[in-house]
N, C-alpha and C positions, 0 to 999 in steps of 0.2 A: 153508491155503489162505486164509483169510480174513485171518491175522496177514500173510502175505506182500501181499494187495492192501490191507491197512492200513498198512504202510508205502511199497507202491510209492506211495500218493496222498499219504502224507506228503512222500517225495521230490519227488513235482511238485508239489506246494505251494510247498514250498521254492525250486525250480526257476523258480516262475512268477515270484519276486520279485525272479532276479539279472536284471532287462532291461538293466542295464547295471554295468561294474566301473570304479569310479574310478581316472583313468590322469592322476597329477599331477608335473610333471616341473620340477625346478629351471631357471632361464633366469639366463642372464648378462644384463646391460644393454647395451641396443644404444648409449646414450648418456647423458650427465647434464646433465639442465636445472639452472639457477641460480634460486631462489627466494629472495626477501627476506621476512624475519619477524622482528616488534619482539621483543627479547629478553627484555621486560617479561610478554609474553603476557597482555597486560589483556584484549586483544581476540580470545583462544583462538590467536594466529598460530602459536605452535607446535605447539597442538594440530590443528590443520588440516593442517599440512604433514607431521608424523610420520606421520598418519594416509593423508595424500595419497600420499605416499611406498611407504606399503605397499600401495597400491589401484594405482598405477603401476609396480611393479616386475614385475607382472603378467605387463605386456606389453613389458617390458623396457627400459623408461626409469625412470633412477634421479635422484636430487632431492640435489641440494648445498645443504643451507639456510645463509645467510648471516644471522647476527644483527645487526639494527642498536639501537643503543643508546636512541635516543628518536625521537618523532613528527618532527621538524624535519630529522634526518637521513634519515628513512624519506621523507618527502614529497621530498628534495632529489635521491634514488637514481633515484625513481619519474619525477620531472618532466625533471631536468636531465640525468643521468647517461644513465639507462636500460641500465644493466649485472644486468638480469636477463632471466629466463625466465618466471617467474611472480609474481606477488604477491598478498598479500591485503588486501582493503578491508572495513572494516565499515561502510563506510555512503554513499549516494550524495551528492554536493551537493547543497545546500537548492535546490528550484528553484519555479516555480510552474508548474503545469499539465504540458506534454507537452513543453518545449523544453528538452531534455536535449543541446543542440548543443556545449555548454561541454566534455562528456564525449566523444562520440560522434562529431564531425566533426572533419575531417582537419585545420582550424587551432582547434579546441577547445581554451582554455587547460588543461583538464585530462584533456586525450586523454594519457591515462599507456599507454594500448594501442601508440601509432604507428600507427593507423589511416592510408592514404593513399588518395586515389580509385584508385592506382593498382592496388588490391586487386579492384578490383571494378568498372572502369571500363567504358561504352558509350558506343559513338559516338552514336548518338542521342540521347544526352541530354547530351552533351558535359562531361560529370562521371562521380564513382563513384556507383552507384544508391545506395549507401547514402547519400551526402552529398544525393541527388537528393531521398528521401525525406525527410531533415532539411529542406532548404531550402524544401522543396515543400509540406510539410505545415502552414509559416506562412502560406501563400498562399491555402489553400482556404477559403471564407467560404460559408455562415457556420459560423463554430468548432463549433457541435456536431451539425453535418450529417452523416450517414450515411457520406456520401462522405468525409468526412475521417476518420471510426472507422475506415472499412477502408483508408483509406489506411496509419493507423500500424498496423494489424494485419499490412500486408502488408511493413512496413518491420522488424518484432519479427523475422517469421517468416525474412525476408532475413538479419537480422544473426544471428541462433543459426542457421542453416544454412549459409548460404554465406561466412559472416565467422571467427565461434566465436570473438573475443576477449573477450568476457568472459562468464564462468560464474556466473549468481545463485546466491546459496545459501539462503540464510534471512532472515527476517524476526522479528523479538521480536514477540511477542503481547501483549496487555492483557488481564491477567486480570482478571474482577470478580465478587465473591462477592456474592450476595445471597440473604433468605428466599424459598423456593418456594412462598411464599403467595402472595405479589406477582405474579399473573398478568399475561401480555401485555408483559413485560419484554423487552426485545429490546436488546445493548447494539450502541452506535450511535454516531454522529460528535454527533448531537443527543439528548439525551435529553427534550429538550422535543418532538422530533416523534415521540415514541410514547409521549407523556403522556396523550392521548387512547383510546390502548390499554391503559392498564394500570387495574387494579383488585387492592383487597384479598381475600381468601378466608380469613375467619378470622383469628386472631390468630397472632405467633410469640411465642417467650419473650421476655420483657420490654418486648413491644411495649404501648403505652397509647393508640394512636390511629389510626385506620385512615383517617382524613381525610387522613395527611400521609405525606409520604416523608421520611426522613431518612438523609442522605447524607455521608460522611467529605469536609469541603472542602480539607484540605492542614494544612501547617502555619501558615500564615497568611493571614488576610484579603487577596485581591486590592486592587487601587488603580482606585479610582472615576474617574480622571482621564483621560478616554476620549482625548481628543488626544495625551497625552502618555505615552503609552504602548504599544509598539510590538506587542504581542501581543492587541489589543482584542477581536479574532475570537474567541482561544480562552478569553475570560473569561467563566466561568460566569454572574456576574448581566448582562452587556450580551446575551450571547445569549438570556436570558431576558425583559429587559424590553425589547427594540430587536428591530426586524426587518429584514431585508436588501433589498435592488431584487429580485435574485432569488434564489432556493435551490438550494443543490448538493446530493441525496441521496446518501447513501454508497455508492451504484454512479457517481458523477458524472453520472447523470443531470440536465440542465437544466431548472428550471422555474421560470417566473413566478411572482412572491411579492406583495410591494407593488407592482412591476410587472404592470400586466395585461398589457402588451405590450411586446416590443423586436424594434425593425425594424430592417434595415441597409439605408439609402439607397444606401451602395456602401459599398466596404471600409474605409473611415474617417468614415464616420460614422452615426450611429446615433440614431435617435429611441426615447422613452422616453414610453409612454402609463402614467399611475398608475391605481391603483385605485381608485375611488372607495366612499365609506360606510367608511372606516376612520377610526376616532376614536381621539385622541390621551388617553392619559391625563392625569388630573387634575395638574397642578402642584404640588407641595410647599407653595405659599404659598395653594393655590385659587382663583387669580385666574383662569386660564383652564380654563373648565368644558366647552368645547364647540366644541373645536380639530377638525379633520378635516386630514389628508394630504393633500399635495398636491404637485405639481412642485417649490415653492419651497424646501421640503424636502429635496430630493435636490439641488439647485443649491447649496443652504448647504452642506450636509453635505460634497460633495464640493470647495468652495469651501473650506473649514475645513482639510479632508484636505492638499490639494495647498501651500496659502500658509501653514499654523499650524502644522501638526502636527509631531511629531518624524520621522513616517514618510514625509513628505513626497516622498521619492525614489520609492516605488511609483506616484506620480501623474503622473510625468513626461509619461506617455503620453496625459494628459489636455491639450488643447492649447486648445481654448476650448469653453466652455459658454452655447447660448441658447435662453432661456426663450420657446416658441410662444404657449403661453398656462397655465393654472392646471393644467392636466392633462399637458402636454406638456414634454418638454425636450430639447433635442438637445444629442449630445458629438460634439466633433471629435475626431477622433484621430490621432495623430502620435507611432509607438512610438519612433521615434529622432531628437527635435529636431535632433541635429548636422546631420543630411542636409536638403539641398534639397526631397527628394520627400518628401510625405506616407506614414507608412507604416502600414499596420494592425499591429492588436495580437490577435494570434492568442488571448490567453489573458484576452482582455475580460470574461470570462464570470464568471470569479475575480476578478477587479477588482471586476464589480459584487456582488460577493454581498459588500456591503459594509452595516454597519449604520447607517438612518437616523436623525438627531436632528432634534427638535422647531424649527422655525426659528423659529415665534413667541414660543418663552419666550429662546430664546438670543441670536435677533439683535433684542432691544428697544430695541440703541442701536449705531452706529457709530461709526468714526474719522473724523477730518475728509475723508478721502476719499469719504466718504459710503457704501463699498461693504465696506470689513473689518469685520466684527463687533468691538465691542468687549469685550474677554474681560476689564476690568476689572468690569464692570457685576454686581452683587450675584448677579443669575442663574446666572453660571458659576460661583461658588461654592457655592450651592444644590445647583446641579449635581452637583459633586463629591462631595456625602454622599447626593442623594436622587435621583439619575437615574430616569427615567422615559420610556416610549416607547409605542407600538403593539402590543407584544408579549404575549403569554400570561398575565407573571407583573406585578405591582408588586412591590414592594421595601419590605415591612412592616417589617422591624428588621433593624439592622446593629450588632454588637457587634465591635468590633474584636480581631481574631485569637480570636473565642470562636463568633459565630453569625453566619448571613444568613438571613435569613427571606423568603420570596418567596410570596406567595399570589395563586392563581388571578383576572385579571381579569373578571369577570360580564359586562361590555360589552363583553369584546375580540372582535374582528371574527373570531378563531378559532372563537367561539362562536355566528357569528352565519349561518345557513345559507344567507339570500340573498345573501351572498357568498360563501361556500364552495362553491355549488353549481356556479360555474363549471366546466364539464368538462374547461378546459386545467389545471386546478389538481390532478384526480385526486383529492381532498381525503380523503376517508374512508378511501381505501386507501391515503393515504400518512401520514397524520396521525391517523387513528380517530375514531370516532364522541362522543367527550366524553360518555359516557352516564356519568352519574355517577361524575365523574372526581375523581382525589385530588385534593384543595384547597389543599395547602400542600406546598412544599419546603423542608426547612433544611437547610442547611449548616453543621456543626458543623465546628472548627477545634481540633487538637490539637497540642501542639509535636511528637511523633513519632509514627511511626505503628505501635510496640507497642503505645503506648497506643489508639490508635485501631482496633486490631485485638481489642485487650480489651474496647472498647466495644461492638465487632460481635457475637462471640462470646457476652457478655451479654445480647444483642437491643436495647444501646442505639441501635443505629445499623443501617439495614436494607440497605447498601447500599458495598462499600469496594472498592478497587481494590486487588489481591492481589499485582503484581505484583514487591514485594519479599520475599514470601515463598511462594516455589516449590512448599515442602511442604506449604504449605494446598491448592495446588491439587487433588491426589490425595487430601488427607487429607476435605474439602469434598466430592470426588467419592461418596465414601462415603456421607455424610450426607444422609439424606431431607430433611433440614429449610431445608439448604441447597441451593442449584445454583449454579454457576460457570460464565460466557460467556466467548470468549474472541475476541478479532480481531487481526487483523495489523498491527502499525505498519508506518508510510509508508515508513521507511528497512530496506534488505537491505543482508546481505555479500554480498562476491562474490569468486572470483578472478579476475585481471584478464592475460590472457595478452600476451606483447611480441612483436609482428607486424613489428616493424620489418627491414628486407631484411638488416641485419648481424648479425641470431639466425639463425645457421646450419640450424638446424631447423624452429622455428617459425614464422618470418620467411621461409622458403625460396621463391623465384617460381616457381621451374625446376615446368613440368608434368608431371604423374604419369606415367611410361612407359607407365602399366596404363590410363589413364583422362586422355585432356586436357583435359577438362573443371574437372579438378581440380589445383591446386596441391599441391607436396609438404608445404608448410607448411601450408596445409588440412587436408591429411589426417591430420597427425599431432597437430593440433588438436581434428581431431574424434575422432580414435584416443581422445585424453587424455578428452574429453569422453564418452564411452562406458564408458571405464574409470573413471572416479569413480562411487562409491556414494554418493549423496547421504544414502540412508535410514540408512546406516551412520553416516555421520556426525554426522546428529541425534541418531542412537540412543546413542553412543558420547561425544559430546562433550556434547548437551545432554539428555539422557535424555528426547528426543522433545518436547522442550516448545517447539519452535520449527518456524514454518510455512515450506515448501518456496516458494522461487520459482521460475518459469520465465524470464518475461521482463526485458527489459531496461531497464524501469520498474516503479516500487512495483506491489505486486499490487491496492492501495487504489485504482490509479486504476481500477478497476470494468471498466464498458463498454469503456474504450479498451483492456483487455489482449485479446491477441488468443485465443479461447478453443479453437482447435486448434493452438497454438504447438506447436513440437517440442519433446518432455519428455524431459530428460534426468535420470534418477532414481537408478534400481539400475544397475547395472553390468552392461552386456552385451560382456562380453568377446570374444566370438566376433566383434563387430560392430567393435569396436576391435582386433580383430585385420587384420580387412578392411581398415580404413584403416591399419594400419601397411604393409601388403603397397602397398598403392597409392602408399604414400610410400617404397616401393623396399627395404623391412626386410621378411624374410620373417619372423614371428611364429609361432610355435608356443607358443601363450601355455599358463603351467603352471593349467591348473583343471581340475576333475573333468570329463572327458568322457563323455557317454553312448556308448557302445560299440552301438550301438541294431541294427546287424545283427547282432551277434553275441547278444543279447539274441532277437531271432526266431528264429533256427534254434534257438536251445536252446529256445525257449518251442512250436516245430513239431515240433521232436523228440521232446517232453513230451506231447504231445496224440498224435502217434501211437503214443509207448509206449502210452498210454491203450485205444487202441482196440483195438489187438491183442491186450492183456492182455482185453477185454471180449468180442472173437473164441473167446478159446482158453476163455476159462469158458463161454461157450454151446457151444461143441463139446462138452465135457466133460460139460455136464450132458446133452446128447443121447443 
């Protein structure tokens, strides 16, 4: 009897796991979409589309991959001929801030998707809702208001829910390795913003000095000719020596910096009040030892950018400047000088994130007009080799293509609590306390990254970018003495869907017979979005090394990215099948389907049998 009971319970245990039976069917495609792919596969075009084909065939959509030989022909097909259904693009167009109208608006020069206002037309707006969001976003002021942030959140949700012509994929990550005895380090857009939070705990192998941080700077030292370079804002040296008018944190929050305040008189006029008590570093000749930052420095810097620099096009929005007094400057804005009406510049804060130069040193003489700085003055030549500013560091050593040494300035306003106590700066939270800070930053330059990596592993470098060595990411993760941090880069890849009316499936504007609020084309597009398994793509193609993106803007836009955006991540085949049905196709999707009813019945029978056995045993014992 005991053996029978034991066997019965084993059978019961086995049956309890049979909750469902995999049910898989083959499926013939309902139609075929044409996709464009670069034959070089330099950006994983073929890898993406081969995997996408496997994922979409599960809902009855096949792909025909059309190979294009070069980028020129690829762009021509996308922009001129439009003979495709799906394309892949590895990056967005370069832009400042949030204005992606060139890509997403009806008349955008890079609107490869074919969006037009008829797709989401609203009579009350007199245009398509997507178009309205894009244009209205430029009109909301101040540009960093919560109203404007939430406006762009709503736009993103509308585009990703009701239009579905772009499927964001991935951003590459920037990987940095460092020795784990460096406390307080956080991979940031600005190493200097976390400088007051960092300190060494003990020493690591090869480390000789805990008062310095040694970082790989690259293959060649950067130019120090500030106005005659187009990437001055990205230059490690200038960002250490100089301060911007306003500061933009990693999450894109706007903060005052050299400016005590920025006030909008109206949409095209702003007034900047300068912060008092900020002392300039001493010039290389030692002639100016007691100079303080004021509004004239802002006027001088912006004048030079607009009229003397190689990057003058970025300053066409600046119509006029007016010095009201030594502490106040007024800027007049016209984002489009070609029109009669003065137009606002919605990305004005990004323009004001500009490093300010010492007027007292560089403007010692002017040309005959009495206004334009004389760039032939010796001070300009000195500044190209010995720049200085109001920033945290001074340049104490420069060896071309070998080493740059930057030393913390004890007299810098960053360390002056009477200035940084301003609650509008939230200084301690954002920049740290600077209690016993590391005193020196050394940037070392080597001809190639392999040599730099060798130096790092010997401990002669404390910090190094390892983007070119993906195998080291996992290797260092397993080491206790080395830590790795990552952050997404600005650019991201995406699938673009052609929604022009001539595309019979994706561009179909007829209303669904089952839901008149949705077009058949949108139903197809949503089916595709739900059928894509982004997690699988990242794993198979990139070994999970990339960062998933869900927004039509870069993830690095921080507070501007809708925190509640709809997320298409793992395949939801049942959901995809529902949208195929709404599009007018009955899709019996070939995926394992839980037969829940059968499992419940089987489980109920098993429980009933157990109870019967217990009753019988009880009767016999009596």
